[in-house]
C-alpha positions, 0 to 999 in steps of 0.5 A, a space after each residue: 500500500 502506498 503512502 498516499 493510499 495509507 493517508 487516504 484510508 486514514 482520512 476516510 477512517 477519521 471522517 467515518 469516526 466523526 460521522 459516527 460521533 455526530 450520529 450518536 449525539 443526534 440519537 442520544 445513544 451509544 451502540 450498547 444503549 441502542 442494542 439494549 433498547 432494541 433487545 428490550 423492544 423485542 421482548 416487550 413487543 413480540 413480532 405479530 404474525 398475520 395468519 393468512 389462513 381463514 377459518 372457512 372450511 
C-alpha cells in the first residue's frame, strides 16, 4: 500500500469516526444503549404474525 493510499484510508477512517460521533449525539445513544433498547423492544413487543389462513372450511 502506498503512502498516499495509507493517508487516504486514514482520512476516510477519521471522517467515518466523526460521522459516527455526530450520529450518536443526534440519537442520544451509544451502540450498547441502542442494542439494549432494541433487545428490550423485542421482548416487550413480540413480532405479530398475520395468519393468512381463514377459518372457512
